[in-house]
N, C-alpha and C positions, 0 to 999 in steps of 0.2 A: 504494500500500500504506500503510495507516495504522499509525503507530508509537504504541504504547501507552506512556504515561508511567509511569516506575517509581514515581513518587509525585506527587501534585498539588503545584503551586507553593505553598509555605506562606506566602509573603510577603503583607503587606497589599495590597489592590487598587491603591492609589495607587502603591506601589513597582513593581508589575508594569507599570502603564501608563507610568510614568517610564522603566522599562527598555526598553520597546518604542520609545518616542520617542527615547531616547538612542542606541539601536542604529541608528535611521534617520538620525540626525544624523551619527554616526560613519562610516556607510557612504556618506554623500553623497546618500541618498534625499531628505533634507531638506537643502537647500544653504545655505551661509553667507549670511546676510542674508534668507533666505526667511521669509515669514510662516507661522506654524503655522496649521493649520485652526482655525476658530472653536470656542469652547467647546461650543455646541450640536452641532457636527459631531463633536467628540471624545466627547461624551456618548453620541451615537448609535453611533459606531464601537465604543467599548469597553463599551457597555451599562452605564455607571456613572453615579453621581449627580454633579451639578455640583460639589459640595464635594470629591468624590474627584478629579475632574479638576483642580481648583484646587490640591489638595495635591500632585498629581503635577507640575504646572507649577512650583509653588514649589520643589520639590526640584531641578528642572532649573535654575531661576534661581539657587539657592544654589550649585550646582556650576559655574555659569558657562556652561552649554550654551545658554541662551536669555536674552533680555532682554525685559522688558515695557515698552511705550510707551503711556502713558495715552491713551485715546481711539483708539488705532490697533490694538493687538493685541500678540501675543507673536511675537518674531522669533528665528530661529537666530542664534547669535553670528557675528560677521563673520570671526573668525579660525578657521582649521582647527586640528586637534590640533597641539600643539607637539611636534615631533619631537626627542627627546633622543638624540643620537648616543652610542652605547655605546663610549666611549673610556676609556683608563686615566686620563686627566687632561684637564680642559677648561681651556684657557688663557684667563685674563681678557683682555678687550680688545674688539675691534671686533665680536665675535659676541654681545656683550651679557652675557657671563658674569662673575660676580664671586663672591668667597668671603668669608665671615666665619668667622674662627677662634674657635670657642666654648670649646675646652678642650684642653690638652695635659697628659698625666699618665703616670706609670709605674704600670701596672696588671697584675693577673693576668687573662689573657685568658679569654673564654668558651671552653668546651671545643672547639667546632667550629673556632674560630680557632687555638687551640693545636695542634690536630691538623693543620690545613692548613699552619701555619708550621713544623711538626715541632719544636716546643719541648717540653721535658719538663714534665710536670705540676708545677705550683707555681712555675715560672719566670715572671718578669714581662717585660712588653714595653712599648714606647712606644705610646701611643694618642693620635691626633690627631682631634678631633671638630670637624666643620665644617658650615656651612650654605652650599649653593650657590644663587645667585640668578641669574635671567635677567631683564634689564631691571628689576631691583629687586624682582622677585617670587620668593618661595621656591620652589625646584624640588626640592631634595634635601637630606636630612640624611645625613651620612656619619660613620662611625667607622673610621679606618684604623689598623692595628696593624703594628708593626715589631719584629723581634727586637732585644733589647738588644745582642747581639753585633755588630749592624750599626749601630744607631742611636745608641748611647751616645756622648755627646760631640759629636754631629753636629747640623746644623740641624734634623734631624727631632725632636730632643729639645727644641729651643728653643720659647719661648712667643711666637713671632712668625711671620708669613707668610714663606714661602720663595721667593726669587726663582727663577722657573723651575719651582716646585712640587716635589713629592716625586720625580717622575722625574729632575729635574736633581740633586737631593740624592743619590739612589741612584746615579746615574751617576758623580757626583764621588767617591763612596765605593768605586767599582769594581764596582757591581752594576747595570749598565744593564738597564732593563726590556726583555725580549724578547717576551713575549706575556702575555696574561691569559686566565683562564677564569672564566665566570660561571655560577652556579646562580641561577635566578630562581623566586621563589614569590610568592604573593599571599595577604595576610591582612588582618585588621582592624587599624587602627593603635592604638598606645598613646596615652595622654593626651599624653605629651611630643611625639609625632609629630604629633598633631592640632594642638597649639598651635604647634609649630615651623614646620609647613608650612601653617598656616592652612587646614586641611581642613574642608569641610562635613561634616555628620553622615552616617554610613553609607557613606562613601567608603573603599574598601579601598586598600591601598598595595602597590606592587611592592617586594619585598625582593630585592636583588641581593647574592649572596655571591660576592665577587670575589677570586681568588688571582692575584697578579702574580708572574711568574717571571723570574729572570735567567738567566745562562749555566748550562748543565748542569741545567736545570729546578730551580734552587734557588729556593724560595719566599722572597720578600723583602718582601712586603706582602700583608696580607689586609684587605679593606675590606667593610664592610656598608653598603649604599647603600639609602636609603628614599625612594621617590618616590610622590606622590599618583597614584592610578589614574584620575582623572577628566578631566584635561586633557592628558595626556602619552602619547606613544607612544615605545617604545624602538626605535632603528634599529641593526641590526648589518650590517656589510659584511665580506666576505672575498674577497680576491683569489685567483684560481685560475690 
């Protein structure tokens, strides 16, 4: 049975072709290290001009999906998608994670953050802005917010990294993290996100809106986490 498109794909042809090849790489149809079909083959397959194919391949190169080798061809990247485990905090160390603390400030939170933290309108909170890296490469920008009633005078308010991270600081304050809930959306990045995460053009980002709860479902932290959508997958696990 033929499915009729609700509307034609409005993207330029090179973006459509790049999307087809990207999907094949992500599904494993084109394996890590495998050489892509020749340009004449792709011209025939997609019924497109040579220049259009080259633009599509350049997009994939910019995103890190393929690598060009002079005189040999274009090859799928050796590495698989980097899987980012969705945990409340990633501890620096042997797994290759590290943090850069970009800013700590007392701010009026965005409306969705204030609602999730159950703080009255106009109240201020502590905001910690960080960059997460993996093996030195930027993975995630985050903005974490804490009620002043909890964070005032604590390491969460300090302008330095916290030993054991925010979970340890909250536990020391009597608010151990019990669980978190994520809402995930996808959108185009802001200029700050493009520059901070070193994103290629036209790459969307994951936006995770995370609420961390302590005992009695008291919200103690809200984080907005931004990740590039081109090289990463989110992994969620739940014990049953």
